Phi, psi and omega in degrees: 000320180294319179293324178296318178297318178296321180295316179295318178299321178295318178298319179297317179296318179295317178298320179295323178296319178296318179298319179296323179289318183287319183241050181296327181294318178296318179296319179295322178295317178295320178296322178296322176296321178295318178297318179296320178297321179293315185287325186265336187236304191293305183295312179298326185272337188248330191297310182297320179293325177294318177298318179298315180297315178301317182294319179299320182286313185289328179277346183084003182290343179298335178293318178296319179295336182276350184302310180289344180266001186302315182301315180293317183296319184282312190274328181264312183272347182056046178241159172302142189296337181284356182263001181299319181293329179295318179297313182295316180297324179291326179283333183266325187280338181110184191308309190279348190294317180296312180296319181294318179295315181294322177297318179294319180295322177293322178295323179276358180059040179255006182215146176289133179304326178294320177293320178296319178298317181291319181293328181296339181287340179227359177267049180217101186214140176295145184286155181296326180296320180288314184291312186285314185278304186287310184280307184294298184283317186284319185263315181267354177069020182206114178300333179299326176297321177295318178297320178297313181297317180292320178298321178292321177301314181294319181298314180294317179297319178297317178296320176301315182297319181290314183294315179294329175295330178279329184282310185270145175261124180291116179257149180246126179239181180290348179291327182276162176301141183297320181231090178299146183298132180251353181203173179296326180295316179292326178301317182295337180270350184288152181281141178207160181290149174303148186300318180298313179295321180297320180294314181297315179297323180297316180293315182299312182289329177293322177297315179297316179295321180293321177298317178298315179299314181296326177298316177295321181297314180297317181298312184285334172294321177295318178297319179297320178295326178288328183274340185302315181293340184285322185256130179287171178297140178148191185293322182299315179294321179298315181294319181295312181293324177292326177290329179279310187214127191292327182295311179296322180297314179294324179295318178288325180295329181295345181259002183251153171298141183058030181296338179297326179293315179297317180297322179297319178295317181296318181295324179286317179291326175079349176086153181297328179298310180293320179300320177297322177297316181292322177297321177297324178291323186264008188296331180261012180255178181267007182284126178283143185272326184300312176300325179295317179296319178296322179294327178295318178295317179293321178298318179296319179297315181294316181295316178297320179295317179294320178296317178296318178298318179298316180291332176286322179287328180235079186300330181295338181292331180298318179288326181291319185275345183282144178282155181244118182284335179254139179294143178284125183292138179278332180202161175214195184292334182271357184300316180300316180296318180294323178296317179298317179297320180296318179296317180296319179295323177295320178295318178297321179296317179295320179295320179294319178297319179295322179296319180295319179295322179293320179296322180293322179292323180295327178287000000 
């Protein structure tokens, strides 16, 4: 069985090499798109936030940030109170922030592995800047679509956190701190890295993580460019590209009927490209990958179902959120006649209002 797997893997690699030689221009074009995406979108939007997240964890300041979030974290999520900021940062910062924070906490032995495994199931969400700006305004032509998609992502992640908090029992082992901080006074006494060292380590590790992420993005953009000519326009191509890379999937979904549902699923599943990035971040940790993959599928199903339910309850939203491939005409041959009718109706309405006011005064 092992030799058969090696033989099949070798054939796939040889076939991929032949495809790269035969269709090198398409692969190069996709790689160039990936590099442009990294330089124009990924690095500017994520790098500084990644450094900030790393610094909060390594300096121990995340504990202070978690103080106001302690009631929600303890009673709803059933997590130690110092982890509240990690959950919020993962929901606000975008896909890699949750995995990177949990990986750092596991490396510092500041979190129970069972809690890290449970948090990874819902600490993976596309950032608001990407959903609202790139997907909502840029692809669907309406920021409201982005707000809807982001709100559904947060709602599903919040429900996951609450339900998993009820299912799993938070266990404390020797890996976790013996006495987690319970107040600001205890926080001030907790050990943390010097600020200078924490800052330097945060920048260094963020650069390494960003290079790894950009490598996956460039690779999957090249693969997507090679697969595009094979599949015609339609749902099949949209589903394939969305499963590979979330950006291409959302772009194709914006041109389809009910594309908002497909985009919601792609954003929740996050695509094989993003999943590979997160697996690379977590490869040296104790977090199991299979439960995480299953949670992505379940998250996509829940998000798509909620989006579909919303569009069924509010049918007018489907037309508002859908992109329009043809420009809306500003005028046509009937515009002068319609304008004249509108002016006459407005004049009649004003005359009727004036008549009613005169009758009221006469009385």
